N, C-alpha and C positions, 0 to 999 in steps of 0.2 A: 377416099381410100376405104372407108368402112362400108360404102355401098357394094364393093366387090369382095368384102370379107377380109380385107387386109388392114394394116395400120402403118402409120408413118410417124415415127418417134422423133424425126428431125425437123419438125415444123418450126420450133422455136429457134433452133440453130440456124436454119435457112433465112428466117426472117431477120435475125440479128446480123448475119453475114451480109445480107442484102443492104442493110442500113449502113453497114461499114463500107461496102463497096460504093454505095451512093456517095458517102462522105469523101472518100478517096478521089473518086473520079470527078466529082462536082467542086469540092472545095480545094483539094490539093492539086489535081491535075488541070483544072479549069475547064472541064467539059461543060456544055450546056446541060442544064438540069433535065430537060426532057430526055436527052440522049443517055444521061446517066441513069435515069429511072428505067429506060428501055433496056439498057445493058444489064442492069441488076436483075430485071424480070427474065431476060434471056438466060442469063447464067443460072437462075433458079430453076428454069425449065431443063437445062442441061443436067443439073444435079438430078432431077427427077428422071431423066432419061437414063443416067447411070444406074440408078436403083432398079429401073425396069429391066435393064440388060442383066444385071446380077440376078434378078428374080426369073426372068424368062429363059436365059441361056444357061445359067448355073444352078437354077433351082434353090437359090439362097432365100430363106424365109424372109418376108418383108421385115419382120421385127428385127432380125439380125442385120440386114442390109441398112436399114434406117438407123439403127443404133450406131453401126459403124459410121454412118454418115453424119450423126449427130456429133461424134467426137471429131471426126476429120474436119467438118464445117466449122465447128467451134474453134478449132485450131487455126483455120484460115481467117476467121474473124479476128482472133487475137494478133495474128501476124500482120493483117492489114492495118490494124489500129496502132501497131507498134508500141513504143515505150510510153507514149502519152496516154494511151488507153481510151481516148475519146477524141472526137472531131466535132466542133460546133458548127452548126449550120447557120447561114446568114440570117439574122433577124431582119424583118421586113421583106424578105423574099416571098414570092407567090406561094411556094410550097409550104413554108413555115406559117404564113398567114392562113393558109387553107387548113393546116392542122391545129392552129391555135385560136384564131379569131373569127373566121368567116362563118356566119350562121344565116339559115334561110329566112326570108321574110315570112311574117306570120301567115299571110294568105297562101303563100306557095307550100308552107309546111302542112297547112290544113288540106290543101288540095292533094298533095302527095299521100298524106294519111288515108285519104278516101279511096286511093287507087287500089290498094290491095283488096279491100272488101268488093269494090266494083268488079275487080278481076275474077274473084271468087264466085261472084254472082253469075257473071257471063259464062265462065268455064263450067260451073256446076249446072247451069241450065242447059247448055250445049251437050254436056256429057249425059245428063238425064235424058234428053230428047233422043240422042242417038241409041241409048241403051233401050228405051222403050219402042223405037222403031225396030230394033233388032230382036224385040221380044224378050228382053231381060229384064230383071228387077232393076230399079233405080230409085234414088233418093227422091223424096217429095219436094216440090217447089217450095213448100213452107219451110222445110228443114234447111234447104239451100239458103233462102232469105234470112233465116234465123242466124245461121253461122257467119254469113256475111255482115249481118248487123252487129253481132257481138264483136267481131274483129274491128269493124269500122268504129264503133263507139269506144272500144278499148284504146285504139291508136289516137282518135281525136281527143279523148281525155288526157292521154299522156302528152300530146302535143300542146294542148291548152296549158298543162302544168309547166312544160319546159318554156313556153312563150311568156310566162309570168316573169322569167329571169332573162337569160341571155338569148333563149331560143334553141331551135334544132340545129346542130352543127351540119355543115355540108359534108363533112367527113362521114357522118351516120348516114346521110342521104345517099352517098356514093356506095356505101357498104350495102344498103338496102337494094340499090339498083343491081349491084353484082349478084345479090341473092336472088333477086327476081329473075335476072337473065340466066343465072345457072339452073334455077328451078324449071324454067322453061326448056332448057336444054335437056334436062334429066327426064322430063315427063312428056315432052312433045316432039322429040327427035328420035330417029333410029338409033343414034349413039346412046341416048339415055336409056332407051328400052333394053339395049344390048348390055348396058352397065348392069341394070337391074336383074337381067336374066343371068348374066355370069355370076353375080353375087348370090343369087338364089340357088343355082345348080350349074356348076361349071361344066360338067360333062354333058348335061342336057342341052347347054347353050352351044358347045362345040358341035354336037350332032345336028343341031338346028342351022348349022352354017355360020355361026358367029365366029369372027376372027378373035379368039380369046386372048392371044397374045398382044394384039393391037389394043384391045379394051384395057388390059392391064397397064400397058405402056402409057396410054392416055391418062389413066387414073394417077400414076406416079407423077407424070409431067404436070398435069393440072394441079395437083395438090402442092407441089414445090412452087409453081408459078404464082398460085394464089398466096402462098407464104411470104413471097417477096414483096408485094405491095402491102402486106400487113406490116412488115418491118419498116418499109419506107414511111408509111403513114404514122407509125409510132415514133420514128425519129423526127418527123415533122412536127409532131405534137410536143416533143421535148426539146425540139431544136438542137438535137444532138444525136450523134451516133456513138455508142459507148460499148465497153466490154460486157456491161450488164444487160444490154439488149438481147431479148430472146432467151434469157436464162430464167431461173426460178421456175415458177410454175406454169410458164407459157405453154409448154408442150402438153402437160396434163390438162390444162384448162381447154385447149383446143379440142381435144379428144372428148373431154367430159362435156363440153357444150353441145356437141353433136349427139351424144348418147342421151344426155338429159332431154334434148329436144325431141328424141323419138327415133333416132337412126339406130338400126339393129347392129350389134357388134358382130352378129353372124353373117352379115351381108344380105343383099337383096331387098332391103326395105328401108326407106328414109326419104328425105327430101332436102333441099338447100334451106327450106325454112326452118328445119330442124336445128341448124346451126344458129340462125337468128334467134329462135325461142331459147335455146340453151344459153346463149350469150346474155339475153335479157335476164334470165333466171340467175345466172351466176353473178352478174353485176348488181342485180337487185339485192341479192344476199349481202354482198361486199358493201354496197352503199347503205343498206338499211342498218347494218351492224355498226358501221362508221357513224351514222347519225345517232344511233343509241349510245355511242360512246363505249362500245364493247370491244374485247380484244380480238386481234386477227386470228388468234387460235380457235375461236368459236366459228369464224368463217370457214377455216379448213374443215373442222368437224362436220358443220352443217352441209357444206358442199359435197363432202364425202358421203354423208348420209343420203343426200338427195340423189347422188350418182348411184349408189348402191340400189336404192329403190327403183331407179329407172331400169337398171340391168335385170333386177328381179322380175319387174313387169315384163320386160322384153323376153327373158327366158321363159316365164310362164305362158306368155301369149305363143311363143314358138312351139313349146310342148303341146299346147292346146290345139294349134293348128296341124301339127304332126299327127296327133291321136285321131282327130276328125278325118284326116286324110287316110289313115289306115282303116278307119271304120267304113 
């Protein structure tokens, strides 16, 4: 949503509702788990489609539409869970094992850790070659190799550290695969370029022939559809769907992760990797303070400070680009 300059405040509520819907369909109604997961994701997409209609047809600001959705979907979550307030997912089931126990073999995790750097190297080399062929300035091959090496070394060290204990969870591997796939869609497809164009200048994008309404609709739908698997995976990790799922600071952390990672609040700039980087930063702060036996109050203050710095840097860079453009 931030890519098109809008915001979704109901991410946490949609994820919590999806986990509750999974529990009701799978445990209470006896649906196959795969069908229950698919139904939860489809319902999440329908919620996003409703937001898009409110935004496109009635001009309702995304902030207001998703805030109303936050409250309504939270109410649906509480209604589904009923008086018990929680539904325990079956221990030993493939979904719960995936969320709690399954980790990658050491060799597989090291191989996967090398893939992002390799992708950066190949993509950077091809992009630089195309720009030089067109007579444009391009990054040097040395710079491309250096960035890829830094990323690869950092990931390999992290994997080596995790493999000293339980290893790298398959759940994190799935998250990385989704990030890589989404980043490819944003940077290598017409839809992704249209998203960036609409976020940068909506009127210019419309005059260029882009279906602006369709782009906003896809942004709302995909945002809600990605929130649903997040809630399902969180429920599998806890082996429970409860009233607390998706509440607390889930909404704010989801937005903060993207902004801290480098996605602009003003739209038109960012990548799927921004979310991955932001999540790593936020979780590193939380885990580091926990290991140091410091209070959770410091985690909120430090995370808030990091978020403020990220927004200041983004705002300053935006003003600088605007001044250069006028010059």
